[in-house]
Each structure stands twice: as structure tokens, then as C-alpha cells.
C-alpha positions as CSV (number, residue, x, y, z in Angstrom):
1,X,-60.3,-47.4,-47.9
2,X,-58.2,-49.7,-45.8
3,X,-60.2,-50.6,-42.8
4,X,-57.3,-51.0,-40.3
5,X,-53.7,-49.7,-40.6
6,X,-51.0,-51.0,-38.2
7,X,-47.7,-49.3,-37.5
8,X,-44.9,-49.3,-34.9
9,X,-43.2,-52.7,-35.5
10,X,-39.5,-53.1,-35.7
11,X,-36.4,-55.1,-34.7
12,X,-35.3,-54.9,-31.1
13,X,-33.3,-56.8,-28.5
14,X,-34.9,-58.9,-25.8
15,X,-36.1,-56.9,-22.9
16,X,-36.9,-53.8,-25.1
17,X,-40.3,-52.2,-25.6
18,X,-42.4,-51.4,-28.7
19,X,-45.7,-49.6,-29.1
20,X,-47.9,-50.7,-31.9
21,X,-50.7,-48.5,-33.3
22,X,-53.9,-49.5,-35.2
23,X,-55.8,-46.7,-37.0
24,X,-59.3,-47.6,-37.8
25,X,-61.4,-46.1,-40.6
26,X,-64.6,-47.1,-38.6
27,X,-65.6,-45.0,-35.6
28,X,-64.3,-46.7,-32.5
29,X,-66.6,-44.8,-30.2
30,X,-69.6,-46.8,-31.4
31,X,-68.5,-49.7,-29.2
32,X,-67.2,-53.1,-30.4
33,X,-64.2,-55.3,-29.7
34,X,-60.8,-54.7,-31.3
35,X,-57.9,-56.9,-30.8
36,X,-54.2,-57.5,-31.5
37,X,-53.2,-60.8,-33.0
38,X,-49.9,-62.3,-34.0
39,X,-48.8,-64.9,-36.4
40,X,-45.4,-66.5,-36.7
41,X,-44.4,-68.6,-39.8
42,X,-46.1,-72.0,-39.8
43,X,-48.3,-71.1,-36.8
44,X,-51.9,-70.2,-36.3
45,X,-52.9,-66.7,-35.7
46,X,-52.9,-66.1,-32.0
47,X,-55.0,-63.4,-30.2
48,X,-52.9,-61.6,-27.6
49,X,-55.1,-58.7,-26.4
50,X,-58.5,-57.3,-26.9
51,X,-60.4,-54.2,-25.9
52,X,-64.0,-53.0,-25.9
53,X,-63.9,-49.6,-27.6
54,X,-67.1,-48.6,-25.8
55,X,-65.9,-49.3,-22.3
56,X,-62.2,-50.2,-21.9
57,X,-62.8,-53.8,-20.9
58,X,-59.7,-55.8,-21.8
59,X,-58.7,-59.4,-22.2
60,X,-55.2,-60.8,-22.5
61,X,-53.7,-64.1,-23.4
62,X,-51.6,-65.8,-20.8
63,X,-48.5,-65.5,-22.9
64,X,-48.5,-61.7,-22.7
65,X,-50.5,-60.8,-19.6
66,X,-48.4,-58.5,-17.4
67,X,-46.1,-57.5,-20.2
68,X,-48.4,-56.1,-22.9
69,X,-51.1,-53.4,-22.4
70,X,-53.9,-52.6,-24.9
71,X,-55.4,-49.1,-24.9
72,X,-57.4,-46.9,-27.1
73,X,-57.9,-43.2,-28.1
74,X,-61.4,-42.9,-29.5
75,X,-60.7,-39.3,-30.5
76,X,-58.1,-40.7,-32.9
77,X,-59.9,-44.0,-33.8
78,X,-56.7,-45.7,-32.7
79,X,-56.0,-48.8,-30.6
80,X,-52.5,-49.3,-29.2
81,X,-50.5,-52.2,-27.9
82,X,-47.7,-51.4,-25.5
83,X,-45.2,-54.3,-25.5
84,X,-42.7,-54.4,-22.7
85,X,-40.1,-57.0,-21.7
86,X,-40.1,-58.4,-25.2
87,X,-38.9,-61.9,-25.7
88,X,-37.7,-63.7,-28.8
89,X,-40.8,-65.8,-28.8
90,X,-42.8,-62.6,-29.3
91,X,-41.4,-62.4,-32.8
92,X,-44.3,-62.5,-35.3
93,X,-46.3,-60.4,-37.7
94,X,-48.8,-58.5,-35.6
95,X,-52.3,-57.8,-36.9
96,X,-55.1,-55.6,-35.7
97,X,-58.6,-57.0,-36.0
98,X,-62.1,-55.5,-35.6
99,X,-65.3,-57.4,-34.6
100,X,-68.9,-56.4,-35.3
101,X,-69.8,-56.2,-31.6
102,X,-68.4,-56.6,-28.1
103,X,-66.9,-60.1,-27.4
104,X,-66.4,-61.4,-23.9
105,X,-63.8,-63.7,-22.4
106,X,-61.8,-65.9,-24.8
107,X,-64.1,-65.0,-27.7
108,X,-62.4,-61.6,-27.6
109,X,-59.1,-63.1,-28.8
110,X,-60.4,-65.8,-31.2
111,X,-59.6,-64.6,-34.7
112,X,-62.7,-66.4,-36.1
113,X,-64.8,-63.7,-34.5
114,X,-63.2,-60.8,-36.3
115,X,-64.1,-59.6,-39.8
116,X,-61.8,-56.7,-40.5
117,X,-58.0,-56.9,-40.6
118,X,-55.0,-54.7,-41.3
119,X,-52.0,-55.6,-43.3
120,X,-49.8,-56.3,-40.3
121,X,-46.6,-55.0,-38.8
122,X,-43.5,-57.1,-38.2
123,X,-42.0,-57.4,-34.7
124,X,-38.7,-59.2,-34.5
125,X,-37.0,-59.7,-31.1
126,X,-33.4,-61.0,-31.0
127,X,-31.7,-62.6,-28.0
């Protein structure tokens, strides 16, 4: 069973919006951190947004704060990433990650703290 399955990526123009979804096979209501990461070719995986599934606490990277919103639906075991005002520099493969417990602050977007991953969904933003 695939632990995490992402969907919702696509190719859009700058300024457009996309909403990514991450379906988890693990019960999200048990409370732990889940996060969205992105990785462009030749670059390190970057954490962009994290959420505590047991309480809605969120954390964002400076590069997306104010434009992206992470949310969850525990009834569906799904975490979302609403991406608005997309820029060409947002182009990357986007991955969903799951941690074993709640992570605070910058730990919540450090990929080394996450142990389950999806296969990724590509987001391409053209100018």
C-alpha cells in the first residue's frame, strides 16, 4: 500500500492557482506533522508548508507565506496545499511527507524529519 499519494499538479501561467492533494493511508486524526516539499532539478528538497494533523498548527517557508495555504480533512485522511499567485520559481516536483510525531518550528519543514513520502506531482509555472 502506497503510504502517500499526491495529485493536483499541472502546468499553469504565472499568477494562476493550483490545489494539491495528499491522500494518506495512515489515519491523520492520530496527530502528527505532515508537510509539503518541493524539489527542482539540481536543488535540495525544500519544505514549503507543514500542518499538525491533530490540531491545525501550521508552518510556512518564507518563500510561500501569504501565497500558499496548507489544510487538512481528517475525515478523508487528506492534506491539501492551495497555491495562489504562482510564480515561475515555484516550478518543481511537489512531494507530501509524513512525520512520526508533531514537529515544531523549522523542524516541521526539514525533510530529514519525515519518513514517509509520496511519488510527487509536477507543478510547472510559465511566465
